C-alpha positions in Angstrom: -1.5 34.9 -0.7 0.1 31.4 -0.9 -1.9 28.5 0.5 -0.5 26.3 3.2 -0.3 23.4 0.9 1.7 25.4 -1.7 4.1 26.5 1.0 4.5 23.0 2.3 5.3 21.7 -1.2 8.1 24.2 -1.5 9.6 23.5 2.0 9.4 19.7 2.4 9.8 16.4 0.6 8.2 13.2 1.8 9.8 9.9 0.8 9.9 6.3 1.8 12.8 5.7 4.3 14.6 3.5 1.8 14.7 6.2 -0.8 17.6 8.0 0.7 19.6 5.0 1.9 23.2 5.4 0.9 22.9 9.2 0.1 21.5 10.6 3.3 25.0 11.7 4.6 25.8 13.5 1.3 22.4 15.1 1.3 22.9 16.4 4.8 26.4 17.7 3.9 25.4 19.5 0.8 22.2 21.1 2.0 20.9 22.8 5.2 18.0 20.4 5.9 16.2 18.7 8.7 15.5 15.1 8.0 12.9 13.5 10.3 12.3 9.8 10.3 8.7 8.8 10.7 7.0 5.4 10.6 7.9 4.2 7.1 9.0 7.5 5.5 11.3 10.5 5.9 10.3 14.1 5.9 13.0 16.4 4.5 12.4 20.0 5.6 14.2 23.1 4.5 13.9 26.5 2.8 12.5 26.6 -0.7 16.0 27.1 -2.1 17.4 24.2 -0.2 14.5 22.0 -1.0 14.9 22.8 -4.7 18.6 21.9 -4.6 17.9 18.7 -2.6 15.1 17.7 -5.0 17.5 18.2 -8.0 20.2 16.2 -6.1 17.7 13.4 -5.3 16.6 13.3 -9.0 20.2 13.0 -10.2 20.6 10.0 -7.8 17.6 8.2 -9.1 15.1 9.1 -6.4 11.6 9.8 -7.9 9.8 12.7 -6.2 6.1 13.0 -6.7 
């Protein structure tokens, strides 16, 4: 049985707000995601397949994901 933390890791990405400036529109066009703005960060939520694709896209655009 997967743990909640493991499921969360495969369905969301947390980044500083500035990390997706200039690529947010393309990110939303390419992938079925929900992007929530919080205080100083964004929470990108999607299915494991969409999150994997979005993660690869972000990496290709120089966004480091920890």
